[in-house]
N, C-alpha and C positions, 0 to 999 in steps of 0.2 A: 329443500333441494335434494334431488335424488343422487345416488352414486354415479349415475351416468352423466349427469350435468357437471360433476366435478372433474371428469376426465376428458372434457371437450378440449380439442386443440385450439390454440390461439389465446388461451387464458394465461396471461403472463405473470399475474400476481394474485395471490390469495391471502388476505390478511389473517384468516383463521388458521391456515396452514403455517404461516410464518410465526404466529404466536405459539402454536403448538411446538414447532421446532425450537424456538427460543426458550420455551419452558424446559426442554431437555438440557439446555446449556446453563440454566440458572445455577445449579450446584457448582459449576466450574467457571463462574463469571470472572473471578480474579485471574485465573489462568488464561481465559480468553482475552481479557484486557491486556495482560502481560504479553501475550502472543501478538496482539495488534500493535502494541508499542514497540516490540522488538522488530516487527516487520517494517514499521515506519522508520525506526532508527537505522535499520539495515539499508533501506532505500536511500536515506541521506548519506550514509557512508559510501554507497555505490556511486553517488553523484559527486563525491569529493574528488575523485581522480580526474574526471574530465574538467572540472572547475579549476583544479590546480594546473592542469595542462594549459588551459585557456589563459590563466594568469601568467604563466611562464612565457607563452608566446606573445601575448599582448604587451606585457611590461618588461620583459627581459630581451627576448630575441629581436622583436620588432624595433625596439629603441637602441639596440646594440649595447645594452647594459647587462653584460654577462654576470656581473657581480650580483645582480638581482636574483640570479638562479641559484646562488649558494644558499 
């Protein structure tokens, strides 16, 4: 495959290129894994606020049970 073929538009995924890029991350795999876990954890924390608001509305305000809000 020539260099010109590699730069053609419309090619969305190249396995060789992905393996090459991932090889650069190999020495940092623990940090990358930690970063992914922190990002997932942060996403869950961001969802906690709306969920707690939903619970307050559905179980407290809607049933006129304001003690549930304490």
